[in-house]
N, C-alpha and C positions, 0 to 999 in steps of 0.2 A: 504494497501499501504504498503512494506516495500524498502527501501534504503538500500545496507548495499556497502563498502566504505573499497577498500583491501589493502593497502601500503605497498608494498613491496621493502627496500631496497639491490642489486643485486652487489654482486662483477664478473667483469669479469675477471678473470688471465689471461686470450690469449690477447687482446685486448693491443695496443700498438702506436691506435691512432683510435682521435675520428672518423675516417668514419670504421675501426674496430667494434669500441661500437657498432655506427648505423644499422651496418651490421643481428650484431645476436642482437638485437634487434628489430631489422622490421619484421626480421622472427619470431620471440620469437611475437612478439604482432597481427603478422596478425592469426597466431598460437593459441593463444587465440579468442579475436574478429572470427573466421570462427569455431571455435571445440565453442566455449560458450555463445554467442553471446550477449556481453558484451564492457560500455565501456575501455578503455584499452589506456593511454597514460602515458612520462615520463613525470615526474613532480622536480625532480630535479637531481644533478649532473652535469648540462647537457655542464661542460667544464670538465673534469672528465676523463677520456680516460678509466678506469677500475671499475667507477665507476654507479651506478645510480639509482635510484627509480622509478620506474616502481604505478599508482594510477590506480585501478579498480574497475569499480561503476559496480553493476548491481541491477535493478528492478523489483519485481515481490507482485501480491496476495499475497504469502506463507511465512513467513517466512524462516519456514523451504528449501524451496528450495531459495531465497538465500543464506541461509546459504552453502546448501548445494553446490552450483553455483562456492562459494569462496572458497570452498574447494577443491574442486577438479582442479578451477584454480590453486589453491596455488601448489597442488600435481604435475600434470602438469610442472609447473615453477622450482622445485624441482628437477626433473626427470632428466632435462635439465642437459645434461654433460661441457655445456660450461663456464656458471656460474651460479653465485653459493650465495645463500640465506642469509644476515647475520639478518636481522631481520626482520619482518611482524608486519603486526598494521588491525583488524578483526573492525569496527567500523557501528553499527548501526547508518541508520540519519533517 
């Protein structure tokens, strides 16, 4: 069994309130969950209007599968025009 953790730091430039930030993040997290069947959670910068840290975790029997899944999630996040990826870290657990 292989577990991979993808941590993504995001910047949401158009957000001027926590409500706007939550709206963007809720739709992004739903899209990620539905397309890739992974666990997604906001794990940092809860009180910042324009910052967010997301954690994405996937589990599989094949290392290639979990690597590919996280790469696809990252590509989806990078294509979203509402946010900017500041940094990301991928870890096998």
